[in-house]
Structures are given as structure tokens and as C-alpha cells.
N, C-alpha and C positions, 0 to 999 in steps of 0.2 A: 503431534501430541494434542489431545483435545483439552478443552477448558475445565472439565469437571474436576480434575485432580487439584486444581489451584483455586477454585472459587469458594470452597467450603469455609476456609478461614475468614473470608470477607463476609459471608453470610452470618457467621457467628458473631463477628465483631459489630456488624451493622445492626442486627435485630435482637441479639440476646436470646433469652429463653422464656420471657414472660411478656404479657400484653398489658402495657400501661393503660390503654383505653378501657380494658375490662376492669382493672383496679379502680379507675376513676369512676366508671359507671356504678360499680358496687358502692363506692363512697357516696355517690349522689343519691342512690336509692336508700342508703342507710341514714341519710340526713346528717352527715358529718358537719358539725357546726363550724369547724375551723376552716373549712374549704369554701372558697367562693366559686360561683359558676364560671367566672373568667379563668380561674386557675385550672379547673377541671377541663374546660374547653381547650385551653392551651395544651394540656397533656394529651388529650385526644388527637389534637392536630399534630402534635409532635410524633405520636405513635403512627399516625397515617403517613407521615413523611418516612418513618422507618420502614413501614410496609412497602412503600414504593421503592425504597432503596433495595430491599430484599427482592422485589419483583424484577428490578433491573438486572440483578445478578443471576437470579434464577432463570430469567428469560435468555440471557447470554449462554448459560450452561445448557438449557434445554435445546437451544438452536444448534448446538454442536458446531459453532462457527469455526471455520478453518480458512484462513486467508487464501491459501493456495488451492483450495478445493473449488475451482471455478465452475465445475459442473453443477454446483448447487447455488450459484449466484442468484438465479431467479427466485429462490426461496427467501433470500436475505435482503435483496435490493429491489427497488421499483424503478420504473423508467425515469423518475425524477431524482433518483439517488446520484450523488456526486462523489467521485474519487479524484484526489488531487495530490500530485507531487510538485513542489514549487518549481523544480527545474524542467519538468516535462509537460505540464499543462493539466487540463481538466478533462475528465472522461465521465460521461453521463449515461446512466442506464446499464443494466447487466451485460448487454452485448459488448459495448465499448470497454467496460471494465474487464470482462473476460479476456478480450483480445490483448488488452494492456498487460494484465498480470501474467497471461500465458507467454509473454516474452521470456519468462524464466524457463519455459519449455522449448524455446526456439533451438534451432540447430547450432546456434552460436555457443551453446554450453554442452559440456559432457555431463554435467549434473549441476543442480542448484538445490540445496537442502538446508535444513535448520541445524544449528549446533547448540546443544544444551537445552535448558528449559527456559521458556519465555517468562517474563515478569509482567504482572498486571497491576495497574494503578488506577483505581476509581477516581475520576476527576470530579464528577458531579452526577448524583443519582437522584432523580426526581420523576414525578409523573409526567411533566412536560417533556423532559429529555434526559436520557442516560448518556454519560460520557465516560468512556474507559480508554485508557492508553495501554497499549501492549508494546513491550520492547523485547526484541528477540535478536538472535545472532545467526546470520546465514553464511553459508559457504558455497562458493561457486567455482567451477573450473571451466575455463574457456576451451572450446573445441579448436585445436591447433590448426585444423583445416580452414578456419575462418578468422584466425588471428594468431596471437603469440601464445605459446604454452604457459599460461598463467593460472594461478589459483589465488583466490582472495577470500578472506573472512571479514565480515563487517557487521556492525550493529545497525538494526533497522527499527524504526518506530512507526506505530500505527495509532492514530487517535480516532476512535470510533464514536460517532454520535448516532444514537438509535432510540427507539421507543418500544415499549411493550403496551399491549392493549388492556391488560387487566392485572390485578394483584397476584395472579397465579403465574405471571410471566409469559402468557401467550401473546401471539401477534408480534413477535420480534421482527423489527424492520429497521435497517440501517439507512439513514438519510444522508450521511456524509462520512467519508473516510479520508483523513489527511495522512499522507505518508512522509516519512523522512528517510533519506539516504544522505550520507555526508557528501558535500561537494567533492571532497578529495577522492572518495571511492568511485564516484561517477566519472570523474576526470580520468582516473587510472584505468577504469574498465573500458570506456568508450574512446579515449584518445590513445592509450598505450596498448591495452590488451587486444581489443577488437580492431586491429590495424594490420594492413598488408594486402597483398594481391587477392587472397582468398575471399575476404569480405567485399572488396571492391568489385571483383569479377562476379560475385553472386548478385550484388545490387544491380550492376549494369546488364549482365547477360540473362540472369534468371528472372529478376524482378522487373526491371524496366523494359527489356526487349521482349521477354516471353509473357509475363503476367500483365504488363501495363502498356500494350502497343499504342494506345491513343496518346499517352503521355510521351512515349518514345517519339512519335511523329510530331507532336506539338513542340517538342524541344529540338526537333531536327537533328536527331542523334544517329550516329553509327557506333559500333563497338569502340573504336579508337577514340572518337570525340567524347563519348560518355566517360571513359576511363580518365581522360585528360581533365574533364570538367570536375569529376569526382575528386581526383587528386589535388585539384586547385582549391577545393573547399578547405576552410579552417577546420581543425579538429575541435572536439569539445573543450571548452576553456576550463580554467581552474575552478570556476563556479559550478561546473558539472552540468551546464545548461544543455538540454536536449530538445528545445523548442525553437531553435534559431537555425540560420542557414549554415549548417555544419555537417560533417560526415556523421557525427553521433546521432543527430536527429534522423538521418536517413537509415542508419543502422537499426534504430529502434522501430521506425515505421515500416521498414522492409519486412519485419516479421508479421506485421498486420496485413500488409499488401499481398504477401504470399498466399494467404488464405482468404482474403476478402478484397476484391478489386475496388471497393468503395474507398480504400485508403491510397489508391494509386496517385491521386493528386498530391499527396504529401511527399512523394518521391521526386517531384518535378524540380528542375533547377531554376525554372522561372516561376513566379507566383501563379498558382492556380487554386481556385476554390474547390473544396471537396463537396460531397453530397449534402452536407449541412451548411454550405456557404462559408466555411471556415478556410483560412489559409494557414497551413502548417509549414514548419521548417524553413521559414523566411526571416522572421523577426521575433525575438523573445518577448514574452509577456512581462519579464522582469520581476516575477514573484520570488520572494526570499523565504527561507524556512520560518523566519520570525513572523511572517504573515499568517502562518498556519498553526504555529505552536507558541505558547507563552515561554518566557524566559525560564520559568521553573520547570516546564515540561522538557525543554531542550537540555537543561542541566541533568534531569533524570536520565535522558538518553545518553548523555556524555558519561555519567557515572557508570552506566551499564557497560559502556565501551571500555572505560578504565578498568573495571572489575574483570573484564575479559583479557586484559593485558594489551589492549590496542592503544595506539598513540592517541593522546587526549584530543588533538585537533583533527587528525585524519579519520579516527574512529574505524580503522580497519588495519589488517596486517596481511602480508603475503604468506601463503602457505606452500607446502611442497607440491609441485605438479607431478602427478603420476599418470601414466597411460591408462585410459579408462578400461574397466572390465565390467563384468556382469554385476559385481557387488557395489559398483559406484554409479548406479543409474539414478536418474531424477527421482527425488523423494517428494511426495505431496504433503507429508505431515507438516503442520505448522506449529 
């Protein structure tokens, strides 16, 4: 679902139908004795603020932004743009972001799609920066070849910080995207659903042995020892963290390493730096959702989950697993 259907109420509420600055200028030209220059200046300034509020929302609508449409990330993000989920780390630039978001297209899922209509919350709209939070609900079904036959529905939050270059809304550019998944759903997905011989064998035999031979050698692995070392790792904890020395972190990064060997170092059992000098899947950064969202923003996400009938704290529910068919393929609409 694109944004245009939902932004028009915001535009009407923010800007109205008349121009205060034009009224103020007419009063100034007519020499209205009861008005001071300061009052008129303030009205013009206020109207300029409203114009930038409109520009923020028009720019978002014109960009036709779709979080899952990663093929267009180069249009919306720059090399300095940042995407962050507290439990999994920070990804910088369109290439890393695309690989990260495309985890939803990995072979671990039969499908990953949106449920219902998203809700939009303008947080701050100004010339310097536009901030809009989007809350949606997603449904995913795990591929039983790589885990347990599980289906989950969950609430997801996105806080987008972006700018536009002019009052017409041109030059839409996202500088930062903060993501929210509940700790409970990440724990359930990565510790319980994506669990078993299928995902372990894929990581050891396909990713480490075939795709990442240098990491395989550096860790002195054979198939048996790889499986033993993988099974000995802790699973994702109740905080849902995917950036520490767990099976969950390796599941996440295996999807990246399958298509890009630059991520092979993330699969190592021993600490190894990647192509940017970073060490992944060894020690958590310890970031919490409250570092990325205000209390009020988290309450909005929680309210959306409650409205969907999800548990207040878990913010997800299990759904009926059905064998995949042609009508239940991956959906890119956001």
C-alpha cells in the first residue's frame, strides 16, 4: 500500500486552505493601524512553518516510499543514511540496508507480508528535518525446511527522519530509519521458529563450507565440528538480541553472506573483522528500544498492537500455519 491514500488528511489539517502570509502582507500594504510589524512578521513566520510541514508530507507522498521495495533504496537513501534496530545493530548506506531488509525475502520464509493498513504519525515537520513514524502489522510464515512450521503476526514500527529540498516536496532524502520489533517476537522467531537441523545444516554446509571457505579454514572446521559448535551456541535471548554470539545472529547474517561474501566474517565462531573492520555476532551493543524511540512513540506502537488483538507486552500472535501455495508468496507492498 502506497502512502498517497493516507497523507491527504494530514495535508488538510496542517496547512488548511488559505495563506496567512498573504493576508498579513495585504494588511501591511493597506496600512492597518491596529497591526504591528512584529505581529505581521510572526504570522508570516508561522505560515512559513506550515508550508514546510506541507512540504514534508507532500515529499513523502511524491517519493512513493515503500519500506520493502529495496530496489529503490538508492533513490531514498544516501551512503551516509543509517538504519537501526536496537537488537541487531546499525546498517549504513543503501547496499547494507537492502541486504538487511531483504532478510524478509530469504529462503527462511514462505512469505512475509503486511496485514491491514499502516498508521502514520507526524512527529516533527520542519525545514530542518521531517520526522514521521509509521506503524504497521506484518505476517510471516517460516519455511518448514529451515525451521518449525510457524506463522506469526506482529506489530512493527518505523521512525523516519528525512528532509526535502524545497517547498514543493522535491529532494526527498532519508537520513535515519529507526526500526522496532518487539523483543518477544524476535525471540520467538529466531530461538523457537528458526530452529532445527535444516537451518543449522544450511549455515554449516551451504554458507560456511561453500560460500565462506576462508572462514571455514580459519575456524578449523569440518562438517561435524561445525554442527557441534553451532549447536553449542546459545539461542536468541528473551531480549531478542541478534548482534551477539548466538545462533540467531548467524541465522540473520547467513542471508547476507549467501549473496555477498563480504559478510562471511560475521559467520565466524571466533572473532573476525569484516570488510569495514567491524566484528559482528560476538558481543551485543546493548542498545534498547528506548534509545531509538520516546516513551510516547513506544506507547503508540503498543496501542496499535492492542488494537490488532495482540498481547500488550509480546505485541504479536501466532497464526495458523498452512502449506505454501502460489497465492501465499512474498508480498512487497508496505
